[in-house]
PAVEX-180053 format. One line per 10 residues: their letters; for each residue x, z, y of C-alpha. Coordinates in steps of 0.001 Angstrom, whole numbers, plus 500000, padded with zeros to 6 digits. Layout:
# PAVEX-180053
a	X:Z:Y | ...
***
This chain:
# PAVEX-180053
mnqsappgta	100773:482281:487325 | 096690:482144:488690 | 095727:478933:490082 | 091886:479681:490316 | 090929:478778:493955 | 087940:477250:495960 | 087503:473363:494986 | 089204:471595:497231 | 091607:474509:498481 | 094695:473092:497042
ntnptlavlg	094288:469935:499079 | 095249:472062:502296 | 096999:474518:501079 | 100703:473495:500300 | 101583:476556:498497 | 098401:476051:495961 | 099426:472416:495587 | 102924:473346:494462 | 101377:475981:491920 | 099040:473250:490817
frrqlvyhlh	101746:470854:489897 | 103726:473453:488061 | 100666:474446:486087 | 100332:470586:485005 | 104003:470948:484099 | 103653:474099:481877 | 100481:472597:480144 | 102000:469138:479399 | 105120:470747:477876 | 103284:473150:475840
fwafiavapl	101062:470515:474809 | 103761:468057:473600 | 105949:470583:471940 | 102646:471694:470097 | 101956:467998:468901 | 105701:467281:468058 | 106404:470691:466051 | 102755:471053:464337 | 103648:468294:461616 | 107086:470126:460893
vmvqwqhgnl	105379:472933:459687 | 104065:471242:456860 | 107453:469066:456067 | 109247:472641:455945 | 106891:474243:453744 | 106800:471344:451205 | 110935:471601:451386 | 110443:475238:450556 | 111604:476521:453938 | 108953:479249:454042
llsallvffc	110392:481272:456732 | 111024:478393:458973 | 107607:477134:458439 | 106202:480605:459395 | 108462:480835:462639 | 107086:477020:463509 | 103514:478495:463087 | 104350:481316:465528 | 105475:478516:468057 | 102651:476353:467549
anaalvllfl	100475:479553:467849 | 102121:480449:471257 | 101687:477154:472550 | 098298:477107:471546 | 097377:480241:473362 | 099447:478847:476557 | 097034:476181:476504 | 093905:478058:476132 | 094907:480618:478547 | 095564:477734:481210
rfrntyflkg	092456:475639:480481 | 089877:478736:480500 | 091219:481673:482063 | 093785:479942:484749 | 096561:482293:483785 | 099903:482020:482191 | 100052:483523:478504 | 102757:486102:478715 | 104219:483736:481483 | 106195:481907:478956
rlfpllavvc	108288:484524:477609 | 107679:483778:473969 | 108993:480070:474088 | 112591:480926:474639 | 112590:483478:472252 | 110932:481463:469592 | 112787:477997:470697 | 116303:480056:469982 | 115372:481439:466678 | 113692:478221:465649
aaystaingh	116539:476069:466513 | 119411:478060:465325 | 117635:478989:461764 | 116695:475272:461293 | 120303:474341:462328 | 121574:476783:459777 | 119551:475634:456997 | 119080:471809:457732 | 122306:471052:459445 | 122227:468162:461952
aglywaypaa	118469:467608:461554 | 117803:470952:462872 | 120488:470838:465518 | 118599:467803:467377 | 115992:470087:468384 | 117928:472539:470271 | 118552:469828:473198 | 114992:469267:474147 | 114112:472973:473732 | 117139:474212:476019
ialffllpik	115906:471626:478635 | 112568:472736:478772 | 113504:476488:479649 | 114208:475230:483141 | 110879:473718:483504 | 108944:476862:482335 | 110917:479961:483315 | 112112:481109:486752 | 115728:479768:487212 | 117472:482865:486871
eaivcnvifv	115640:483852:483509 | 116210:480187:482342 | 119906:480544:483038 | 120053:483780:481002 | 117957:482413:478106 | 120114:479303:477949 | 123309:481140:478047 | 122128:483065:475240 | 120870:479625:473559 | 124357:478256:473816
avmavvsflq	126042:481061:472495 | 123894:481317:469583 | 123842:477739:468730 | 127636:477775:469137 | 128256:480507:466308 | 125839:478876:464116 | 127501:475153:464529 | 131026:477168:464146 | 129946:478609:460445 | 127869:475319:459795
fpeadfwrit	129969:472135:460757 | 133672:471176:461111 | 135547:472439:463976 | 135414:468878:465644 | 131566:468884:465425 | 131545:472476:466739 | 133353:471549:470223 | 131162:468314:470560 | 127944:470245:469881 | 128881:473472:472109
fslglsclfa	130160:471187:475062 | 127168:468559:474833 | 124577:471336:474362 | 126292:473310:477410 | 126346:470151:479506 | 122825:469265:478902 | 121969:472864:480128 | 123683:472658:482984 | 122503:469187:484299 | 119061:470183:483538
mifawlvgrl	119785:473607:485784 | 121095:471816:488544 | 117965:469411:488432 | 115567:472260:488422 | 117575:474200:490986 | 117116:471099:493391 | 113524:470669:492683 | 112808:474390:493114 | 114872:474041:496650 | 112814:471064:497556
qqeltrlatt	109398:472578:496658 | 110414:475764:498804 | 111546:473416:501758 | 108477:471211:501517 | 106256:474560:501293 | 107840:475800:504398 | 107480:472405:506571 | 103758:472230:505541 | 102947:475854:506521 | 104967:476503:509418
dpltgclnrs	105089:475268:512958 | 108332:473260:513524 | 108522:474576:516999 | 108005:478089:516978 | 108418:478770:513192 | 104954:480341:513187 | 102625:479899:510481 | 100242:477072:511114 | 096586:476718:510415 | 096958:475388:506900
qladvlnsqi	097433:479164:505809 | 094772:480721:508239 | 091718:480584:505976 | 093636:482074:503088 | 095252:484750:505115 | 091790:485717:506720 | 090143:485921:503562 | 092723:488165:502033 | 092035:490590:504862 | 088478:490425:504408
qmreryervs	088793:491290:500800 | 090854:494360:501328 | 088025:495172:503775 | 085314:494858:501174 | 087123:496076:498183 | 089252:499161:499727 | 087946:499710:502815 | 091253:498599:504851 | 090358:497511:508174 | 092606:494708:509583
slvlidldyf	092393:493008:512916 | 093285:489956:514640 | 094628:489224:518081 | 094205:486121:519920 | 097210:484921:522670 | 096778:482202:524736 | 099141:481492:527598 | 097665:481188:531321 | 097725:477737:533267 | 100124:476427:530648
knindqwghl	099456:472755:531622 | 101330:473416:535000 | 104396:474512:533281 | 104268:471051:531708 | 103495:469397:534994 | 106170:471075:537016 | 109032:471468:534897 | 108381:469102:531941 | 107357:469065:528207 | 110739:470220:527233
agdrvlkema	110680:473432:529336 | 106982:473980:527944 | 108323:473765:524497 | 111191:476085:525243 | 108904:478613:526908 | 106640:478537:523764 | 109701:478983:521474 | 110897:482191:523274 | 107513:483480:523647 | 106783:483454:519991
grvrkrlrqn	110131:485223:519820 | 109292:488008:522297 | 105787:488552:520118 | 107614:488521:516765 | 110207:491301:517687 | 107027:493825:518523 | 105488:492918:515047 | 105734:494907:511622 | 107080:493067:508708 | 103619:492652:507136
dqlfriggee	101881:491264:510246 | 101750:487594:510397 | 102120:485362:513309 | 100160:481837:513730 | 100483:479162:516188 | 096706:477562:516236 | 096784:475514:519084 | 099038:474051:522123 | 099781:477487:523735 | 097291:479670:521802
fmvvlpetrq	098724:482206:518740 | 096994:484470:516823 | 098749:487945:515206 | 096786:489221:512000 | 097285:493000:511864 | 096641:494279:508248 | 095262:497915:508217 | 094941:498138:512002 | 092128:499323:513793 | 090636:497724:516791
kdghtlaqql	091743:500573:519002 | 095288:500481:517526 | 095397:496491:517927 | 094315:496849:521707 | 097499:499066:522278 | 099712:496308:520492 | 097883:493339:522672 | 098515:494954:525948 | 102453:495773:524686 | 102461:491992:523973
ltsisarpfl	101122:490608:527465 | 103862:492959:528944 | 106499:491804:526921 | 105479:488203:527863 | 105047:488880:531777 | 107811:491465:532166 | 110641:488840:532709 | 110592:485236:533495 | 111074:482645:531007 | 114225:480084:531329
ddirvtasas	115451:482319:534296 | 112633:481263:536882 | 109443:480302:535064 | 106883:483390:535144 | 104256:483296:532373 | 101006:485497:531817 | 098785:485537:529037 | 095223:486459:527907 | 094238:487812:524679 | 091453:489350:522565
iaevergetw	091274:491652:519527 | 088545:491563:516958 | 088495:494067:514134 | 086908:492681:510596 | 083386:493869:509881 | 081855:494105:506597 | 079991:491091:505200 | 081459:488558:507517 | 083538:485290:506992 | 086711:484414:508358
svwlnradqa	085210:481780:510726 | 082652:484309:512105 | 085700:487089:512518 | 087816:484491:514435 | 084667:483219:516427 | 084291:486582:517716 | 087874:486887:518727 | 087628:483353:520297 | 084517:484352:522379 | 086337:487331:523446
lyeakargrn	089346:485267:524572 | 087003:483128:526743 | 085714:486321:528625 | 089237:487310:529223 | 089931:483965:530895 | 086919:484175:532917 | 087741:487650:534007 | 090751:486380:535716 | 093244:486073:532822 | 096273:488287:532111
qvvlapasrq	094067:490891:530333 | 092946:492000:527097 | 089398:491710:525691 | 087866:493630:522921 | 085586:491604:520878 | 082127:493302:520649 | 080594:493740:517099 | 078194:491327:515925 | 075055:490852:518124 | 076393:493566:520513
ppmppepwqr	076848:492892:524204 | 080382:492303:525599 | 082180:495697:526252 | 083406:496350:529700 | 087224:495226:530582 | 089766:498054:530454 | 092123:497822:533696 | 095656:498048:533180 | 098751:497274:534963 | 099129:493706:535695
spaplqpvss	102039:491471:535777 | 103141:489159:539146 | 099989:486735:540040 | 100224:483802:537506 | 100926:480256:538627 | 098041:478625:540488 | 096729:475079:539977 | 098651:472312:541001 | 097725:468335:541457 | 097420:466663:538126
gpaasgtpdt	100156:465081:536363 | 100852:464012:533001 | 098976:465269:530273 | 100328:468796:528815 | 101595:469245:525179 | 099051:471298:523120 | 095581:471738:524314 | 094437:472194:527782 | 094335:475972:529069 | 090784:477199:528588
p	089201:477948:532429
***
C-alpha cells in the first residue's frame, strides 16, 4: 500500500481517496492494538508466562513497525502478514494457559483480520484461527463451553466477513461511479492527469513512448437539434463502443467533453497512432448510427515528448484537433513537436459529407462543436 501522492491529489482521485481511508483504518487498528496489548507484556511477565510475554513483545513490535512505515514511508510493512500469525499464536497460547482470560482476545483479533487483509486472505486466516481455537477450547474447557466458543467465534467471523465484503463492494462501486462516465462507460477526467503522468514517467525512465488521440464528433449539435438529446446520447454510447472494439486491452478511452473523447496509447509512436486514428474515424463514418444518422469525426494524434508535462502534451493534441476542424473536419492531424510549425495534412479517403448546420434550436448536450 503506497499512498504517496502530490498534495490535493486524493481530493480529485477517488482511487487514492479510498486508499487513504484504508491507510487510516490500518493505522488506527494497529495503534489501538499496540495500546491494548503493550501493558499485557508486563502482566504476563509478572505471572511467569515468559513465552507469552515474548510473543506479545513481537506483536507490539510488528504494530510499531507498521505505524512507523505508514507514518514515514507511506508503505504497509509486510502488508500486514504478521498480524494474523501473531494474533492466532498469542490468542491460542493465552487461552491454553490462562483459560477464559485469554479467550476474550480471540474475538477482536479475528474481526480485525477482515479490515487488515484482502477478503480472501482474511477468510483463510480466520478459518485457521477458528479451527485452532476450537482445538484449544476442546482440550481446555468442558464440551458445552467448547461448542459455545466455537460457534460464537465462527459467527463473529461470519458477520465481520459479510460486513467487510459489503464495504469492499461499496468502495468498488463508488470508485467506478466516480471514475467513469455513466453514459458511455469511458473513464472521465478524474483519472486523466494520473494516466498521462504515468505515461510521461515511462517515457522519462524507460524511453517507452506513448501517444494520445483526441476525437471530436463533427456537427454534433445538429444531431441534438434534429433528432433530440436522447438520440444524441445513443450516438455517443454507440460511438464509444465502436472505438473500444478497435483498442488494445491496455489502451484507455476517456470521455473528456460532451462529444470529445481521448484515447491513450501506451508504447505507441505517433505514426502508428495516426494509422489507428484513421481506422477509428473510418469505423465511425462507415455506417450510420441508429439506422439513419450519419456521423463523421475529426481527430488529432500527439506523441509525448521528453520533459513536457501532461497539460502541455494534451494542449498540443488539442491545438492539432482545432487544426483538423479548420481544415474541413473528418480527418486526422498530427500534432507538431513543441515550437515547430504544423505539419501539412495527409489526404485519405473521406466518408460521406458531414451534416450541415441547421437553424438554431435547443442547447446541445455536452460542449458545442468547435468551429
